[in-house]
N, C-alpha and C positions, 0 to 999 in steps of 0.2 A: 229082356225087361231091362230100360234105360235106367241110366244109375241118378235116381231123382231123390235118394236117401241121402241124407247131409250128414257131414262124417261125424265120428262121436264127439270131436271137440268142439262141434259148434253146435252140438243138439246139447252139449252141459253149459255152455257158454252163457250165461243169463244176459251178459249185456249185447250178444250177439241175435239172441232172440228174441229181445224187448226192441232191435233196432228194425230186425227182420219185420216186424208188425206193419211198419213204417212203410213198407215197400208199395203199399196200394194204396198208400195218399190215406193213410188211419184207418181203412175199412170203407172207401169212398166207391170200389168195387167190388161186383158182387161175389168172386172166388177168391180162390187161395192164390197165392205167388204161383204153385205149382199146380195150379189147373183144375184142382179138388175143388170140388163147394164145400161150403164151411158147414152146411146143413142147419145151418141158424138165418130164418127170417121172421122178419117182424110180423105179428098179424095183422091183417087188412081191419080188425075190426077195433083196433086201440084208440079209445076218445080221446081228442085232443088234451093236453095238460091246462089245468085251469089258471086263472091269473092269483091264488095263492099259492098254487103249486108252483107256477114260475119263479115267484118271488122268493118261497123258500130255495130251491135250488138257486138265486142268484146268491141268498145269504151264504148257503153252505160252500157255493165256489168262491167265494169271499175269505170265509173262516179259511179252507183250503190253501188259497193262494200266501197267505198271511203266516199260515203255518208253517207251507215250505221255504217261504223266505225265512222264518224265523231257523228252520232247521238249515237252509244254506248258510247262514250266517256264520256257522260254527264248522263248515265244511271246510276240507282240505283242500288246496289249489289243484290237487291231482282230481280230484269231484268235482271242483267249478267248471274244469278243463271238460271231463267228460261232458257234463250239462252242456257245454258249449258245442261238444264233437256233436251231440246228440240233436242240437238245434241245426248245426250244418247238415247232417246225416240226413233230415226229414226235409230239406228246404230242395223244391225242384231240382233235378239233374237233368245233364243232356239229354234229350231224347224223353223225358219225362213230361206229362200236360201239368202245368202248374195249378195248385189246386186251391184256392183261396184260405179255405179253414187253415190246410197244413202250414201256408207262409204265417197266416199271423200265429199258430201253434208256435212255431219254431221261433218268431219276433217274442211271443210270451215269455218262453223259455230264458231269452237272453234278457228279459227285462226283470225275471225273477232274480236272475241271478245278480245283476244290476244293482237292483234294491236291496238284496240282501249285503252286497259291497258297502253301500252308503251306512249300513247299521254298521257293520266291523270298523269302519274307520272312525267313527262316533263312543266305539269301544263300550264295554260293559260299566263304566264308572257311574252313569246314570242311573241304572238301574238296580245298583247297590246301596 
């Protein structure tokens, strides 16, 4: 049997686990990296989202983006570097097909860090 089992240190490292999920362009391919099927398939009879549902999703995404910016505002330089590293990691690498959603996701991650940096330079004096 080929050694496809990750080493114990790789299984317990949450950062490595999170980054490994981006190997298939954020799930754009049908199977896992090791070739095994995930077993999760979208039902064919799922109705499309209504306009109201799409608007609600947009509102939630905007709220989550602002929440992430607020949290990144107090992040350490090490944590901000980690976000930048993850964004660089999910960008297309040599030999991989560029996927526009992945490219946009990486750019959005950097944008969130940059937006948080804008508030860091303003300080907390205006909110107190």
